[in-house]
N, C-alpha and C positions, 0 to 999 in steps of 0.2 A: 242517719234515716230521714226523712219529710219532716217537716215542721207540723207540730200536732197542738189541738188547744188545749187550755189547761195548764198542767207541767207536763216537760217530757219525760219519758223514761231514758233510759241511760241509754247514750250513743252506742250503736255494734261495735265501732271500731274506738269507741274514745279510750284512751292511755289510761290503767291504771284502774278501771271498772270491772277487770274482769270479764270482760266480752267482748268477743271477735267475732266478727262472722267470716263467713267462707262464700265467695261467690259461686254463685253456679251448683249445680248436685253433687257432692262427693261420693255420696250414698243414694246411686240410682233406682229408683222406685221399684223397677224391676227386682233389683238386689234388697229390694230394703228386710233385714232380720225379724221386723213384727210380720210380716205375712207370713214367715214360715212357722208362727206360735197358733194351734190347735184354737185356741179362745177368740180368736180373733177373725172376725169376718175375712172375705177376701174380695177385696173387685173385681167387677168384669171387667173384661180387656176395654170395654169404652171406659169406664170409670179411672180406671188406671192410667190412659191416656192423659184426663183431664186432672188428675191430681198431679201428673206431670207438671204436666204446664202451670197448673196453681203453685207447685212450690217453688220458692225461687231462690233457695239457698238452704245451708245450712250454719246455724250459731254453735260457736265451743262457750260456754262458763263455765267458770272456775268455782267452786266451792265460797258459798257464802254473798257470792254475785246477788245483786236483785234483778231478777229477770222485767216482773211487771210492778208498777209501785203505784197505792192508794194513793186515789186524786189525780191520777195522769190520765192520757188520752193515746193507746201505743197504735200504730199504723200497721200493727202485725198480727197474727196470731201462730203457735207451737205447737208442735207434737210432739211430747217427749221419744226419743229417741235412744236417748242413754243418759240413765243416772238421778238420781231423786230432786224435788222440790218437795216446799211447803205453801200453805198457801194462809197466809196470816191477815188480821183484821191490828189496828195497833189504835189504843186511847192516846190524844193530848200527853197523857201523864206519861207515857212510854209504855202500858202494859199492853201486853200482847194476848189474843186469845188466835191459836194455829187453828184455823178451821179442818185440814185434812191434809194431804199428802198428796203430790202426784211421784210417779213410775213411768217407765216405758209406758208407751202408748195413750197415754192421757194427753187431752188437749188444753191450750192454758190459752188466754184472753178472749174469750169469747164474750163476757160479761164488758171488756170495754170495748167490744164492737158495737152488744146490743145498744147500751146504755149511757155509752159516750163517751164515759170515766172508770174507771177502775175502784171499786168499792172494799178492794184490798190487795195488801200485796201477793207477790210469789218471788218467795228467795229459792237459791239453790244449795240443798243441802249437801250436795257431789259436784266434782266436777261432770256438766255432763253436753251432749249437745243434742240439740234442738233444729227439727225442721221448720223453715221460715214457711209462711203461709200470708200475702198481703193481705187485709183486710178489705180492700179496694175490690176485688176479685171472688168475694164470698156470695155476690148477690148472682152473679153467672152459675154458683155452685147451685143456689137455692131455685133459679129457674130454666136451668137446663137438666140439670141431675136431681130428681123427687128424691132418690133412694138414698142418694147421699146428703141431699137434705132433712132427710128425717134420721137418717144418722148424728148429723148434727145435734138435732131434737133430741135426741135417746142422750147424748152424751150430756146435754144439761140437763136433763132427767136425772141420769145418773149422780149428776153434781149434786143435784136438790136430794137425791136419796140420799146419799153420806152425810150432808149437812142435818135430814131430819134426824140421824141414828146418831150422830152426837150431839145433838139436842136433847133426845132423848137421856143418851149418855149424863150427861150435865145432868138435866132435871131430875130423873128418877132412877138411875142405875144406881147402885150403892159403888162405894171407890172401888174396891176390889172387884165388880162386876164390870165399872167404866173400861178400867184397866184391862182386864182379860179379853173382851171385847175389842178395845184399840189394836190390843199385839196379832190377836187370833186373824180379824181381819185383813189387818196390815201382812202378813204371812201368806192368809190367802190370795191376795193380790199380787204379791210380789210370785207366788210361787204360780201362778197360772204364765205371768211373763219369763219364766224360765230364770228367776234369780234367787232361788233357794236353794240348796243341796240338799236331797234327803228331809230330814225334819227343822234341821238348822237353817239361818241367815246371817249377814253381816249388817246388821240394821244400823245408819249412819247418824242414827239420831241419839242424844242423850237424853238421860232424864229428865234436865230442863225443859226440852219439847214436849214430853210425854206431861209436863206437870200443866204446861200452856195449852196444849190439845184438851185433856181435861177437870182442867180449871182448880188445877189444885195449885197449894203452895208448894216450893218443891222438899220442905220437908212432911209434908204428907205424902207426897207421891211417895218418897223414899221408902216411909213406915208401909205404904199401902203393896209396895213391891217387895217388902220381905214379905208380907203375909199371903199373897198370893205363890210367892217362891217357896213357901211354907205347903202349900197344897199338893206340892211335889208335879204340877201338870206340864210347869214350864221352867228354863233357867233361863237368866239374862247376864252373860258375865262378860264384862270389859263390852265389846261390842258383838260379842256373837249369841244371839237369840237360838237356844232351843226348845223344840214342844217335845215334853217327855209324858204327855197323854193328850193326844189331841181332842177325846172324845170328854174326858172330864172337864179341859179349858173351855169347852163349848158349852157345859151346862153351866158354869160356874158363868160365863158370858151372856146364856140365855140368845147363843148364837145361830144361824138357822145357813148353812151351807148353801153355795150358790150352785145353781144347778146343771152347770157346764153349756146353757147355749152358749152358741158365738154370739158376740159381739161386737159391734163397732168400731173404728177408729177413722182418724183423717190422714 
């Protein structure tokens, strides 16, 4: 990885980091599995040709490895091709607030490109594959491809929207409402990118991740989960999450389902 200002993120091929760069394009952009997903906008032939040159390779990440680090400046942006990650911000004493979760089609690292330094970290929840985009080519996207530039702006706005909902949950939703909202929101997002099977999904996170997302102690999160389970709208056993009553869970969460319009990815 080229030298960066501030502290550096983990090297793409540094032993023991769980981060391994794959040179070139292992999955050709023309055959990208994300393009087959109905919820995602497809590229025009000209846009696809640019994205093919924009992408410099792929990155394999082991679960638990850092993709981006708070306070660092990365030379790359990433699109999640396979796997889950979570964005989080840590206080000096180690307390952690999880901001949201990332899954296939999500874009990582834009904040570090625009602000020159990441204000949060991104950690892999599962083994992952990321598409790599050099940040120094981003200007070409903005100057030559206005539709793709709008897509990047849309992705940033969507990130802001998710943070708004997290703020509303922590500030105003009751404990059971915020947990219901988190589960249903993640399920619907995962369903859009074909990670669910019927009404079930294997969530890759633990109750501690849930507690750190919702601003709760682990004990409070466990008690809230039991109360939510008692409503018979959902079940979470081991890592298997199942929706038993979608509309009932949505009523508890005050959740509005997405309208199904196609959304962009890079």
